[in-house]
Every structure is written in structure tokens, then in C-alpha cells.
C-alpha positions in Angstrom: -6.0 2.4 -30.0 -9.5 0.5 -30.5 -12.4 1.8 -28.7 -12.1 -1.1 -26.2 -9.0 -0.6 -25.1 -9.8 3.2 -24.5 -10.4 4.0 -20.3 -14.0 4.2 -18.7 -15.0 8.0 -18.2 -12.3 9.5 -20.5 -12.6 11.5 -23.6 -11.6 10.1 -26.8 -11.6 11.3 -30.4 -13.2 9.6 -32.8 -10.3 9.2 -35.8 -11.4 6.8 -38.3 -13.3 3.4 -38.2 -13.1 0.0 -40.8 -16.6 -1.5 -41.7 -18.7 -2.1 -45.0 -22.1 0.6 -45.4 -23.6 -0.5 -43.1 -21.4 -0.1 -40.2 -21.1 3.2 -41.3 -24.6 3.9 -41.7 -25.2 3.1 -38.3 -22.5 5.1 -36.5 -23.7 7.8 -38.6 -27.2 7.6 -37.5 -25.6 7.8 -33.9 -24.0 10.2 -34.2 -20.4 9.1 -33.7 -18.2 10.4 -37.0 -14.6 11.5 -37.0 -13.7 14.8 -35.5 -16.1 13.8 -32.6 -15.2 13.5 -29.1 -17.3 10.8 -27.3 -16.7 10.3 -22.9 -16.7 6.3 -22.4 -19.4 6.0 -19.3 -19.4 1.9 -18.7 -18.2 -1.5 -20.1 -21.5 -3.9 -20.1 -20.4 -7.1 -18.2 -20.0 -10.4 -19.9 -19.3 -9.2 -23.8 -22.6 -6.8 -23.7 -22.1 -3.3 -25.0 -20.1 0.1 -25.0 -22.2 2.5 -23.4 -20.8 5.7 -25.0 -22.2 9.4 -24.1 -22.7 11.2 -27.7 -23.7 15.0 -26.9 -25.1 14.4 -23.5 -27.1 11.3 -25.3 -26.0 8.2 -23.6 -25.3 5.5 -26.9 -25.4 1.8 -26.5 -22.2 0.3 -29.2 -22.2 -3.7 -29.6 -18.4 -4.8 -29.1 -17.6 -5.9 -32.1 -18.7 -2.1 -33.9 -16.8 -1.3 -31.1 -13.8 -3.3 -31.9 -13.7 -0.8 -35.6 -13.7 2.4 -34.4 -10.2 3.6 -33.8 -9.8 6.6 -30.9 -7.1 9.0 -29.7 -7.8 10.3 -25.7 -8.0 14.0 -25.7 
């Protein structure tokens, strides 16, 4: 499933993501890599970003990028 389809307040494991080198670089900088477990904190209204917890840090990910991240529920 995609990160945008995952339920709120649930931990999910990143399995894969698609995109160019820019997307890959940005996600690595945020600590979002395949195999990492993240928790979805909230979905901002009106098309805003998705807030996820990555190792105790709250990180905002735009919906366009979140659409490209494949996850599975842990």
C-alpha cells in the first residue's frame, strides 16, 4: 500500500519508493529508507503534508512524495 493509504497512528515499514535521484536523496536526508519503520502522526488538511515519526523526529512529507512511498503495516 502507499503511505497515503496507511491509517493514522499506525507503524509501517518502508518497502520501496519510486522517483528520480532528487526524491531518493531527499528521503535519505530525512532518514526514510527501505526497511525503516515509521509511524504516521497525522495528515494535514486541504492537501497539506503527511507528518511521520522517524526515530523520534516529526518529519513532514509532501503528498506528492508520500504517494510514491510503498509501505506495509508492521
